[in-house]
N, C-alpha and C positions, 0 to 999 in steps of 0.2 A: 440569585437562584438560577441554576443551570436549566436550560430548556429541556423539557421532556417531549418525546415523540410518540405518536400514535402508530405503533407497529402491529402487524397481524398477530393474533393470539398464538399461532403455531410457532412463533419465534420465542415465545416466553419460556423461561428456564427455571424450573422449580429447585434446582440445586445451585448452579453457578451464579445465577442472578441474585440469589439470597446472600451468597458470599460477597459478591461485588457490592451490594447495597450496604452490608454491614461494614465493609472496609471504608466505603465513602462516608458513612455516618461517623465512624471513629476517627477518621483521618481526612477531614474535609479539605485540608490544605495540601494533601497528597505528598506529605513529607516522608512517609514511611514506605519504602519500596520493598520491604521484606515480603516474601511470598505468603500466601494463605496455605494452611496445612489441613487437609482432610484425612484423618487417621482412621482407616477401616480395620486396623489390626495387622493382618498379613500383607496388606498393601496400603501405602500412604501416598497421597497426591500432594505435591508442592505446586501451587497454582500462582502464576504471575500476578502481581498487584494490578497491572494494567494490561488489557488485551481485548480482542473482540471489537464489535461495532464501535466506531468512533463517531463523532458529531457529523462529519460529512456523509458517512455511510448511512447512519440513521435518517438523516435528512433526505437522502436519495431514495431509500426504501419507502419512507413515508409518502413522498411525492408520487412514486410509481403506483402505489396502491390507491392513492387519492385519485389519480388519473383514471384508474379502473372504476372506482366508485362513482365518479362524476360523469363518466361517459359510457354508460351501459350499452348505448345503441351505436357507438362509433367504432371504427377500426382504430386500433392503437398500435403504434410502432415504437421500437427502441432503436436508436442509432446503432448501438452495439450493447454488449452486456452492461446492465445497470451498475454492477460491481463485479469483482472477480470472485464469485462464489457460485458453484454449480447448483446448489440447493435453491438459492434465491432466484437465479435465472430460470431454472426449470419450472419453478412454481409460477413465474410470470408467463412463461410459454403455455403452461397448462391452462392459464386463465385467458388465453387468446392473444397475448401480446406477440407481435411479429418482430423479428430482428432484421434490421436492414444490412448490417455488416458484421463480420467477426471482429475479434479483438485486434487483429492486425490491419483492419481497414479494408479487407477484401469483401466485395459486395456479396450479400446473400439474396438480396432483392434489389432490382433497379429502382432508382428514384422515380422513374416514370410511373410506377404503380401508385404513387401518392397523389392525393387531391387536397385542395384547401380545407376540405371538411375533416380530414384525418387528424388524429392526435399523434404528435411525434415527441417522444421523451428524450431529452439529452441526458446521457449517463453522468455519473459522478466525476468521471475524468474530464468532462467537457468535450468540445469538438473544435475542429479547425474553422478558421474564417472562410476557407474555400467551401467546406460542406455547408456552412450557414448560408453562404451566398447562393449555392445551388438549390437549397431548399426554399429560400425566400423567392427565388425566380419562379418556383412552382406554386407560390402562394401559400406555402406551409409556414405556420407561425411556431416559433420555438420558445417563446417567452412564458407561456402558461405552465409548462412542466419541464423547466430547465433545472436539473438536479446537480449541476456542476458544484463541486465542493468549494466552499468559500475560501479555503486555504489554497486551492489551486488558482482561483481567481486572483487571490492576493499576489501570487507569483507572477501572473500575467500583468497585473497592474504595475508592479514594481519593475518588471522587465521593460514595459513600455515607457515608464517614467525615466529610467536611466538611459533608455534609448534616445529619448528626446533631449537628453543632456550629452549626446554624442558618445556614449559608452557602447561597447559591444557586449552582448549578452552571451555568457558562457553557461550552458545548461548542463548540470550533472544529471545524467539520466540515460535511459535505454532509448536509442534514437527512434525505434519504431513502436515503443510502448504508446498506448493511446494518449496518456497524459502528456508525454513528451512531444508527440506529434502536435497536440493542441497548443502546448506552450511555445513550441517552435513557430507555429503559425501566427499566434498572437504577438510574439516578441518581434518577429521579422517585419511586422507592419510598421515598426518604429525604429528598428535597430538591426545591424548585422548580427548573425547568430552562429555559434558553433557549439556542438554537443560533445561532451567527453563522458565516457562510460565509467571510468574508474581512475584510480591514482596513477596507474601506468600511462594511460592516455593523457592525463593532466601533466605528467612529467614530460611527455613529448611536446605538448603545447608550450610548456615552460621553456624548453630549449629554443623554440621559435621566438618566444617573447624576449629571451635574453640575447638573441642574435647568434646563437650557437648552431642553428639549423635554418636552412633557407626555405623559400616558398615551395620548391619542389618537394622537400621533405614534408611540408604541411599537406600539400595536395595529395601526396601518396598515402599518408597516414590518416587523413580525415575525409577521404572521399565520401560523398553523400551525407556529410554531417555538418555542412555549412550552408548558409543562405546564398541565394543568387547574387553574384557580383562580389562575393567576399574575397578580400585580398589580405593576407597576413601582414604585409608590410604597412598597410594602412589601418587595418581594423583590429590590431592587437596592441595598440598604443594606450587605449583606454578601455578597461573591461570591468564587468561586474559579474559575480557568480550567483546563479539561482539553481534550484534543483527540482527534479521530479520528486514530489513530496513523499513518495514511498521508498526512496533510497535511504541508505544508512546515513543518519544525520552526522555521525562522527566522520564518515568518509567525505561528505560534502564540506564539512569544516576543514578537513585535512587538505582537500583540493583547493579550497579558497586560500588557505595559508600558503600552500605551495606556489600558487599563481601570484599571490601578493608578494612573496619573497622574490619571485622572478621579476616582477615589476620594479621592486626596490633596487634589485641588482642592475637593472637597465637604466632607470631614471633617477635613482637616488631616493633615500628615505624622506628627504625634505620635500619631494614632489609626489609623494605617495597618493595623497588625496586627489591630486589632479589626474591621476592615471588609474586609480582603483576605487570603485564604488562599494560602500558598505551595504551589504544586503542580508545581514544576519537575521533581520526580522522576517524573512520569507520562509524560514524553516517551520515545518508543520509540528505543532506542539504534540499532537496525538501520536505521530510517528515516533517522535523522540521519547515520549512517555513509555510507549510500548517497548522500545529498544532498551531504555534505561532499566525498566522493570525486568526485562529478560536477562540483562547482565546481573542484576541483583538476584534473580531466581537461580541462575546457574552457579553463582558464587556460593549458594547454600548447599550445593551438591545434590547428587541423586544417582540412581543406578541407570536410568534410561530416560530420554526425553521424547515426548510426543507433541508435535506441533500440528495443529489442525487448520486447514484453509484450502482455498482453491489452488490448484497446481499452477495456474497462470497468475497468481497473486504475487506481485513484486514485494510488497511489504512483508508478506508471510515468508517468502524465500530468504529474506535477510534475517528474520528471527531464527530460521533453520540454520543459517550460516553461523550465527552467534552461538547457538547451542552445540553445534557440531564441533566447535573448537574445544569443548570441555567434556563432552560425554556422548555415548551412542545416541543418535537422534533419528527419529522417523517422522517424515513429512507425509501426513495422510489427509484425504479430503473429508472423511467422516468415519463413523464407526463401522461401516461395511468393510473397510480396509483391514480391520482387526479380524483375521480369519480364525485364529485360535490362540491359546497361550503360547503356541510354538511358532505360528506363522503370521506374518504381517505383509500386506501389500502397501508399497509406499513409493514416492517419487525420489529418485536420486538426482540431486541438483547438478552434479558434475556431468552426468550423461543425458539429463533430461528424459530419462527412461523410467517407467514404472516397473518395479520388480518385486518379487516375493522373497523375503528373507526368513530363514529358519532360525529357531532358537533365539528369537529377538528379546523375549522377556526373561530376565535373569532368574536363576533358581535361588532357592533360599528365601527366608522370610525374616523380617518384613522387607518388601521391595519398595523403594522410593521412586515414584514416577513423577518426573517434571512435566508439567502440562501448561501449554499456552496456545494462543491462536492469533491469526492475522486480523487486521482491522476490518476485513470484510466477512468475518466468520460469525454467524449467529451463536449466542451462548448455548442454545439448545443442542448444537452439535457436540459441544464439550460434555454436556450432560449425558448424551448418548454414549460417547467414548468412555466416560467415567463409569457409567452403569454397566457397560459391557465388560470392562476389565474387572470390576468388583464382582460381577456374576461368576467369574472363574474361581473365586475363592469362597467356598461354602461356609467357612467359619468367619466371614467378614461381618463387622458390626453393621447394624441397620443404618440406612442413610439418615433417618430422622435423629438418631442418637448422635451421629457424627456432625450433623448440622446444628445441633443444639447451641453450641457456643456462638454461632453466628446469627441466631434468631433474635429479632428485636424484642426487647423487654419493655 
């Protein structure tokens, strides 16, 4: 029986959660990745089989509100955003939670303001050993409300484990993302570490491993992405690949395969296990489920895709990338970005700029809207998006009628 979490009532979703629950009941083993369809007549929504709050996010949100409930008379701080969703973080701020740093690690408040009596919450991404030490030195305890995702901790443990076996840890991630900063810190306690952002960077690292590029090439191309004392001639002989859990799982596997081939080319297939650690078990199941469901979703086709999530959400941005390959796609934070049937405000990944696009919703009926969301997005935000779009079609069928096939009998 999967664990259920106690989340605030305002995250409850009378539409999307009903669909999700029905799909779970009918497909407990999660073998059917086909999208759910809500047919309102002039507009139809194709909704991904898996999306929204994952186990780690629900766990983090539950713990954060538990901290508020259990400590009404104490000051409560978050090391940074609990998850990458503005609605969730703003609600915590509204309830008095203070944020010590932004998502890039830049201080918003000095640690000097903290006392041993204060409550400090560790976000779902975890934190670095250096931050832990600085807080412990001030008498601040982090154990009571540590919301670090169990799957992130799994990556840390595996990294340290292979490090103790004299492997170097190659992290597939964004070097200054909160999770990768934390993974880098925990891994380098036991191992040399280097971070690769994508396949292109992995290919450069593979050249060094094969002996086709020298140490100068490495230090030029991987500046600030390796641990102190790292030397490619010494530390790229034995490696293992782990990832920032929000990255594309398929890309992580492709990077691992590429580096594995480079190791074989250098040391021979018969010596592979001596030089390459198997770390497939560190991939986050929820990230992979969401990505696989998105691929199945876009394979069904549609006129336009709407992806909902925080603009700084890595896992959401990868869902946007997948959708963009197949159809016009708009990355929005919430329903407020839907300005009208003609105008939409959205984030463009390539430029990292928010812009307004005209004539975004196709003309003609029925319109098929592909809809999904990142792992840090509450279901209620999709409800709001769906209801707003449906509201533009006066002849749309009633929500109760459309939901009937998904209601429990």
